C-alpha positions as CSV (number, residue, x, y, z in Angstrom):
1,M,-0.7,-57.6,-98.6
2,S,-0.6,-54.7,-96.3
3,G,-2.7,-52.4,-98.4
4,R,0.2,-51.3,-100.7
5,K,-0.4,-51.1,-104.4
6,T,1.7,-53.5,-106.5
7,D,3.2,-52.6,-109.8
8,K,1.5,-54.7,-112.5
9,K,3.1,-53.4,-115.6
10,V,3.1,-55.7,-118.7
11,K,6.6,-56.8,-119.6
12,R,6.4,-56.8,-123.4
13,L,9.7,-56.2,-125.2
14,N,9.8,-52.7,-126.7
15,S,6.1,-52.1,-126.4
16,I,4.6,-49.0,-127.9
17,R,4.3,-47.4,-124.5
18,G,7.9,-48.5,-123.6
19,T,10.3,-46.1,-122.0
20,Q,11.1,-44.0,-125.0
21,R,10.6,-40.7,-123.2
22,F,13.5,-41.8,-120.9
23,T,15.9,-42.7,-123.7
24,R,17.8,-40.7,-126.2
25,P,17.3,-41.5,-129.9
26,S,19.4,-44.4,-131.2
27,Q,21.1,-45.4,-128.0
28,S,24.9,-46.2,-128.0
29,F,24.4,-50.0,-128.0
30,D,22.2,-50.1,-131.1
31,C,23.8,-52.0,-134.0
32,T,23.0,-54.1,-137.0
33,N,23.0,-57.4,-135.3
34,V,21.4,-59.9,-137.7
35,V,21.2,-60.8,-141.4
36,I,17.6,-61.2,-142.2
37,N,16.9,-64.4,-144.1
38,S,14.7,-62.9,-146.9
39,Q,12.8,-66.1,-147.8
40,D,11.9,-67.0,-144.2
41,A,11.1,-63.4,-143.4
42,I,8.8,-62.9,-146.4
43,Q,6.9,-66.1,-145.4
44,S,6.6,-64.9,-141.8
45,L,5.6,-61.4,-142.9
46,R,2.9,-62.7,-145.1
47,Q,1.3,-64.6,-142.2
48,L,1.8,-61.5,-140.0
49,S,0.0,-59.3,-142.6
50,Q,-2.9,-61.7,-142.5
51,N,-2.9,-61.7,-138.6
52,Y,-3.2,-57.9,-138.7
53,L,-6.1,-57.6,-141.1
54,G,-8.7,-55.4,-139.5
55,V,-6.4,-54.3,-136.7
56,N,-5.7,-50.6,-136.2
57,D,-4.2,-50.6,-132.7
58,P,-0.4,-50.9,-132.9
59,H,0.1,-52.4,-129.4
60,G,2.5,-55.3,-129.7
61,F,3.0,-54.8,-133.5
62,L,6.7,-53.9,-133.2
63,T,7.6,-57.1,-131.3
64,D,5.5,-59.2,-133.8
65,L,7.3,-57.5,-136.7
66,R,10.7,-58.1,-135.2
67,N,9.9,-61.7,-134.6
68,A,8.7,-62.2,-138.2
69,L,11.9,-60.6,-139.5
70,G,14.1,-62.8,-137.3
71,I,15.5,-59.7,-135.6
72,I,16.5,-60.7,-132.1
73,H,15.8,-58.5,-129.2
74,S,18.8,-56.6,-127.8
75,D,19.1,-54.4,-124.8
76,G,18.5,-51.2,-126.9
77,A,15.2,-49.8,-127.8
78,S,16.1,-50.2,-131.5
79,N,16.8,-53.4,-133.3
80,Y,18.4,-53.6,-136.7
81,G,18.7,-56.1,-139.5
82,E,20.7,-56.3,-142.7
83,V,18.9,-57.2,-145.9
84,Q,20.8,-58.7,-148.8
85,I,19.1,-58.1,-152.1
86,P,20.4,-59.9,-155.2
87,Q,20.8,-57.6,-158.2
88,S,20.5,-58.5,-161.9
89,D,24.3,-58.2,-162.4
90,D,24.8,-61.0,-159.8
91,S,26.0,-58.5,-157.2
92,V,24.3,-58.1,-153.8
93,M,22.9,-54.8,-152.5
94,K,23.1,-54.6,-148.7
95,V,20.6,-52.4,-146.9
96,S,19.5,-52.0,-143.3
97,L,16.1,-52.2,-141.7
98,R,15.4,-50.7,-138.3
99,I,12.2,-51.4,-136.3
100,T,11.7,-49.0,-133.4
101,N,9.5,-46.8,-131.3
102,H,11.7,-43.7,-131.4
103,N,13.3,-41.4,-133.9
104,S,16.7,-42.1,-135.5
105,N,20.0,-40.4,-135.0
106,A,21.8,-41.1,-138.3
107,E,25.2,-40.6,-136.8
108,T,24.9,-43.9,-134.9
109,Y,24.9,-45.7,-138.2
110,L,28.5,-44.4,-138.6
111,T,29.7,-45.0,-135.0
112,H,28.5,-48.6,-135.1
113,N,29.7,-49.3,-138.7
114,A,26.1,-50.0,-139.8
115,N,25.9,-47.5,-142.6
116,Y,24.7,-49.3,-145.7
117,Q,24.0,-48.1,-149.3
118,F,20.5,-47.4,-148.0
119,N,19.0,-47.5,-144.5
120,L,15.3,-47.7,-143.6
121,S,13.8,-47.1,-140.2
122,I,10.1,-47.9,-139.5
123,L,8.8,-46.1,-136.3
124,V,5.4,-47.0,-135.0
125,R,3.9,-45.4,-131.9
126,K,0.5,-45.3,-130.4
127,N,0.7,-41.6,-129.6
128,F,2.3,-38.5,-131.2
129,Q,5.7,-37.4,-129.9
130,K,7.9,-34.5,-131.0
131,N,10.1,-35.3,-133.9
132,K,13.7,-35.8,-132.7
133,F,15.1,-37.2,-136.0
134,K,18.8,-36.3,-136.6
135,A,20.2,-36.4,-140.1
136,H,23.8,-36.9,-141.0
137,K,25.5,-35.8,-144.3
138,D,27.1,-39.2,-144.8
139,V,24.1,-41.4,-144.1
140,V,21.3,-42.2,-146.6
141,L,18.4,-42.9,-144.3
142,N,14.6,-42.7,-144.7
143,E,12.5,-43.0,-141.6
144,Y,8.8,-43.7,-141.9
145,V,6.9,-42.6,-138.8
146,Y,3.4,-44.0,-138.1
147,Y,1.2,-42.9,-135.3
148,G,-1.7,-45.0,-134.0
149,K,-4.2,-42.2,-133.9
150,K,-3.6,-41.6,-137.7
151,M,-4.2,-45.3,-138.3
152,K,-7.5,-45.3,-136.5
153,N,-9.7,-44.7,-139.5
154,L,-7.6,-46.6,-142.1
155,Q,-8.4,-50.0,-143.5
156,N,-5.7,-52.5,-142.5
157,P,-2.8,-50.0,-141.8
158,L,-0.6,-52.5,-140.0
159,S,-1.0,-55.1,-142.8
160,Q,-0.1,-52.4,-145.3
161,I,3.1,-51.6,-143.4
162,V,4.0,-55.3,-143.4
163,E,3.3,-55.5,-147.1
164,S,5.6,-52.5,-147.8
165,I,8.3,-54.1,-145.8
166,I,8.0,-57.2,-147.9
167,G,8.5,-55.0,-151.0
168,Y,11.6,-53.5,-149.3
169,I,13.1,-56.9,-148.7
170,K,12.6,-57.9,-152.3
171,T,13.7,-54.6,-154.0
172,G,15.4,-52.3,-151.5
173,R,12.7,-49.7,-152.0
174,Y,10.0,-48.9,-149.5
175,K,6.7,-47.6,-150.6
176,D,4.2,-46.3,-148.0
177,T,0.7,-47.3,-149.1
178,T,-1.1,-45.9,-146.1
179,G,-0.6,-42.3,-147.1
180,I,-0.2,-41.3,-143.4
181,A,3.5,-41.8,-142.7
182,M,5.6,-38.8,-141.8
183,V,9.0,-39.2,-143.6
184,N,12.3,-38.1,-142.2
185,K,15.3,-38.2,-144.6
186,S,19.0,-38.0,-144.2
187,P,21.1,-36.3,-145.5
């Protein structure tokens, strides 16, 4: 080497540090691209919950979470999945689940034909960033925002998020048990 510094950035898909400050919320190529197999996902999520016991640093958490859910990585910063929840009347409620590192723009759920009866976005970032959530009158969306600094003094915050996602996959309702999530709602 001739004395030049080499760039040694870690290449981790959608890492918390990512390039979110250079992208706009809900990029144009985001879409619901996979039906989540609930049984497989719940089993994988239970293991993930155990792996994150005692861990408060969210670095790598989003990638691990997407992998456990079976949500394949796409070129966008957001990755979505469809959850099909059997109902007591033998119907199936379809909901979406978005795992990301930046705020939602609810209009993209319409433009990509990904607007379900209910939509959930889980945003996890290491550091605070200005809220850029954009609601839309025709999209029912709740976004739960978790920041690493708020997780610092909690017991098992990442495991709690995973357990809440398991509840969502089973019932279509997400309950934040950490008490630290900032919630954005649309409409």
